[in-house]
C-alpha angles and dihedrals in degrees: 000000000000089000091050091050091050091048091051091052091049090052092049091051091046093051090047089055091051091052091051090050092053092049092051091057097050121093135166134196115192119201121190123185140175128205125205122178127207125241141220111222128170117179140184113242107173145349133220139187148165123256130189126200133187107225115182093198096050120097093241096029088222121085120190122191130177121189148101112328094230089061095053095104091057092055102040108118119236112259089009119153111212108228106163139012146167122193147147120238145154116297104227120283096331109115116242093000114136130204122201116206128188117176131182094345119172140185129285094038124090108224111199126183124182142185120201116214130192126199110224100170121128093222128053116267139187111236116200141157128241126188106235095176118018115219110292131180134063111019094222090060101037090050091068096043115109128197099180136100103281133160123260118271132336085062139162095243128060092223124029143144130236133189129206134184122203145094134322115205129161093353093307124112120205120181152140123256117251138177102259092190091062092047134234131227113247132188135199109300097017119136133216126190118204113199131190116196123198116189110160122200123228098270124138090209089069096062119114095004131149135209138171132193141167132207129180124212108211129197117194132166105276100235092055096050117124113186 
């Protein structure tokens, strides 16, 4: 029995040694990683327009105001009858979809409507315009519609669009005109103002006319942009 006890103890010690040997030859390296991708994000910030009222008590009887649409109530003249307007605004429930409306416009007044965009993407992007639907409608009106890079008024076309990039501080946008159809690189926090000017000439053939158009503003990662 003493020999068996001694043998048992030898086996226990031997097995313990084997276990220690296995532990000494085991090793682990744990690697943990996270992946976050950037985004391209162009958003609508604010809209503007031009409104015209007939005011019998005013010296000129016609009051014209251009400004941000959400400030319209503060500038509406007392007893004024709204007779014409052009503005940009949201297009229903579709996010970042803009609707331009011009109603009852007439010559000798510059109707300007704007939409202010801000680029909120975390990676640089090229922002550019594409004409989805060229101007369609009455020929007399579409014939004087321009969709090229043209200077601000006075301008060669009665209707044209302009784009500007710059800063927006305290409700005031200041920028430099660009060619939105060629594209411009934008970074997080940059602003772009899209402006549509309507300045009809005195031409009886332009009365009671209708026109529609559609333009997309595209933002795409800058290194994948193909003009």
